C-alpha positions in Angstrom: -61.4 16.9 20.5 -61.3 15.1 23.9 -62.1 17.2 27.0 -59.3 18.2 29.3 -58.8 16.2 32.5 -58.5 17.4 36.0 -57.6 15.4 39.1 -57.6 16.5 42.7 -56.9 14.7 46.0 -59.7 14.8 48.5 -59.3 15.1 52.3 -59.2 11.3 52.8 -56.6 10.8 50.1 -59.0 9.6 47.4 -58.2 10.9 43.9 -61.2 12.6 42.3 -61.3 13.1 38.5 -63.2 15.5 36.3 -63.5 16.4 32.6 -63.0 20.0 31.6 -64.0 22.1 28.6 -64.9 25.6 27.6 -63.6 29.0 28.7 -64.9 31.7 31.0 -66.1 31.7 34.6 -66.0 28.2 36.1 -69.0 25.9 36.6 -68.7 22.6 38.5 -71.3 19.9 37.6 -72.0 17.1 39.9 -74.1 14.1 38.7 -76.6 11.9 40.6 -76.8 8.2 41.4 -76.2 5.8 38.5 -74.4 8.6 36.5 -71.0 10.1 36.0 -69.7 13.1 34.1 -71.4 11.7 31.0 -74.8 12.6 32.6 -74.2 16.2 31.7 -73.2 15.6 28.1 -76.2 17.4 26.6 -76.0 20.3 29.1 -72.3 21.0 29.2 -71.8 21.9 25.5 -74.4 24.6 25.9 -72.6 26.0 28.9 -69.1 25.7 27.5 -69.7 28.6 25.1 -69.4 31.0 28.0 -68.0 29.0 30.9 -65.2 26.7 31.9 -67.2 23.6 32.7 -65.8 21.0 35.2 -67.8 17.8 35.2 -67.0 15.6 38.2 -66.8 11.9 38.3 -67.8 11.1 41.8 -66.0 8.5 43.8 -66.4 4.9 42.8 -66.6 5.5 39.1 -64.7 6.5 36.0 -61.1 7.7 36.7 -62.0 8.6 40.3 -60.8 6.4 43.2 -62.8 5.2 46.1 -62.4 4.9 49.9 -63.0 2.0 52.3 -65.9 3.9 54.0 -68.5 5.8 52.1 -70.4 8.8 53.5 -72.1 12.0 52.3 -69.4 13.8 54.3 -66.7 12.2 52.1 -68.6 13.0 48.9 -68.9 16.7 50.0 -65.2 16.8 50.7 -64.6 15.5 47.2 -66.7 18.3 45.6 -65.1 20.9 47.8 -61.7 19.8 46.8 -62.6 20.3 43.1 -64.1 23.7 43.8 -61.1 24.8 45.9 -58.6 23.8 43.2 -60.0 26.5 41.0 -58.4 30.0 40.9 -61.7 31.8 41.1 -65.2 31.3 42.6 -67.3 28.8 40.7 -70.9 28.1 40.1 -71.8 24.7 41.7 -74.5 22.6 40.1 -75.8 19.3 41.3 -78.5 16.9 40.1 -80.4 14.6 42.5 -77.9 13.0 44.9 -75.3 15.2 43.3 -77.4 18.1 44.6 -77.1 16.6 48.1 -73.3 16.5 47.7 -73.2 20.1 46.5 -75.4 21.2 49.4 -72.9 19.7 51.9 -69.9 21.0 50.0 -71.2 24.5 50.2 -70.6 24.3 54.0 -66.9 23.4 53.4 -65.8 26.0 50.9 -66.2 29.8 50.3 -65.2 29.4 46.7 -68.8 28.9 45.5 -70.3 31.9 43.8 -73.7 30.4 42.9 -75.5 27.2 43.9 -77.9 25.4 41.5 -79.6 22.2 42.7 -82.0 20.1 40.5 -84.3 18.1 42.8 -81.7 17.2 45.5 -82.8 13.9 47.1 -83.1 14.7 50.8 -85.5 13.6 53.5 -86.5 10.3 52.0 -86.4 7.1 54.1 -84.3 4.5 52.4 -86.3 1.6 50.9 -84.3 -1.2 52.6 -86.2 -3.9 50.9 -85.1 -2.5 47.5 -81.6 -1.8 48.6 -81.2 -5.3 50.0 -82.3 -6.7 46.6 -79.8 -4.3 44.9 -77.0 -5.3 47.2 -77.7 -9.0 46.7 -77.7 -8.7 42.9 -74.4 -6.7 43.0 -72.8 -9.3 45.3 -73.8 -12.1 42.8 -72.2 -10.3 39.9 -75.6 -9.2 38.4 -74.9 -5.5 38.3 -77.0 -4.9 35.2 -80.1 -6.3 36.9 -79.3 -4.3 40.0 -79.1 -1.1 38.0 -82.4 -1.8 36.2 -84.2 -2.6 39.5 -83.0 0.6 41.0 -83.9 2.7 38.0 -87.4 1.2 37.8 -88.0 1.9 41.5 -86.8 5.4 40.9 -89.7 5.9 38.5 -88.3 5.3 35.1 -90.5 3.4 32.7 -89.5 0.6 30.4 -88.9 2.9 27.5 -86.6 5.2 29.5 -84.7 2.3 30.9 -84.2 0.9 27.4 -83.0 4.2 26.2 -80.3 4.1 28.9 -79.5 0.5 28.1 -78.9 1.4 24.4 -76.6 4.3 25.2 -72.8 3.8 25.0 -72.5 4.8 28.6 -74.7 1.9 29.9 -71.6 -0.2 30.8 -70.3 2.7 33.0 -73.6 2.8 34.8 -73.5 -0.9 35.5 -69.9 -0.7 36.6 -71.0 1.8 39.3 -73.8 -0.5 40.6 -72.0 -1.0 43.9 -72.6 2.7 44.7 -76.4 2.6 44.4 -77.5 1.5 47.9 -74.8 3.4 49.7 -75.8 6.7 48.1 -79.5 6.1 48.9 -78.7 5.5 52.5 -76.4 8.5 52.7 -79.2 10.8 51.3 -81.7 9.4 53.7 -79.5 10.3 56.6 -78.8 13.9 55.5 -79.9 16.6 58.0 -81.4 19.6 56.3 -82.3 22.7 58.4 -82.1 26.4 58.3 -79.8 26.4 61.3 -77.3 24.0 59.6 -77.3 25.9 56.3 -77.4 29.5 57.6 -73.7 29.9 56.7 -74.2 29.2 53.0 -73.4 32.6 51.5 -74.0 31.8 47.8 -77.4 32.5 46.3 -79.2 29.3 45.4 -81.5 28.3 42.6 -83.6 25.2 43.1 -84.9 23.5 39.9 -87.9 21.1 39.9 -89.7 19.2 37.2 -93.4 19.9 37.0 -93.9 16.2 36.0 -91.6 14.7 38.7 -93.1 12.6 41.5 -94.3 14.8 44.4 -91.5 13.5 46.7 -89.0 15.3 44.5 -90.9 18.6 44.8 -91.2 18.2 48.6 -87.5 17.6 48.8 -86.7 20.6 46.7 -88.9 22.9 48.7 -87.4 21.6 51.9 -83.9 22.5 50.8 -85.0 25.9 49.5 -86.5 26.7 52.9 -83.2 25.8 54.6 -81.1 28.2 52.5 -80.8 31.9 53.4 -81.0 33.1 49.8 -82.9 30.8 47.5 -85.6 30.6 44.8 -87.5 27.7 43.2 -88.1 27.4 39.5 -90.5 24.7 38.2 -89.8 23.4 34.7 -93.4 22.6 33.6 -93.8 19.6 31.4 -90.5 18.0 32.5 -89.4 15.5 35.1 -86.5 14.4 37.2 -84.4 13.6 34.1 -84.6 17.0 32.4 -80.8 17.3 32.1 -81.3 14.6 29.4 -84.8 15.4 28.0 -84.6 19.2 28.1 -80.9 20.1 28.2 -81.3 23.4 26.5 -83.9 24.6 29.0 -81.8 23.4 32.0 -78.7 25.0 30.6 -80.5 28.3 30.0 -81.8 28.3 33.6 -78.3 27.7 34.9 -76.7 30.3 32.6 -79.2 33.0 33.5 -78.8 32.4 37.2 -75.0 32.6 36.9 -75.4 36.1 35.5 -76.8 37.2 38.8 -74.5 38.8 41.4 -73.0 36.0 43.5 -70.6 35.5 46.3 -67.0 36.4 45.5 
């Protein structure tokens, strides 16, 4: 059975889409760069047994629209619009750049009960040489090469890239190649401090892969230190892509955290 569909209108008028499944307390899932709602395919089924799961398609892909000017602020407004459309407080879960979007969205809405962030990408300087190459490839209609170059620079090996290429969702990743460089630049400009995020009232769980590059762990720890109520859980033996390589473990961590008392 096909998942239900949800659409909301963000503050700038952009329509944001999501797929919905399951019953219970709501959980909003926000994917990272190169992905879409399909990024959560292996996690969401495990959560849908006890939760109503809303998997967002961020702007610029899938059924979601796009705006003339991209920024992390617009992405945060999109996520907040989805969360605020729900009748009760929701758990908000973000992976990589999606975690950065969720972090900002938590400043815009009080309808978040729990915040779960898997290696949010903050505090990294943008690699302008790489991004210029990606932009040039996209401009010349070579989105597939742009996507491969970006993924390789992000640390994926040939086998991991080939696994993504052979998946039925590869065409959707390539179709979103124009979002790669803009999201990297937005993440690099994000300001993370305890002063900024002192108003986040939801408890937060920060997940990190024990096998991830050290930059991801540094980013995760930085975000945890900026949030007033946070804990870090390291998934030993796993990396940045654990939502695909260890979905049962990731889902169990999310589900257990959502059982904790939260805001609302």
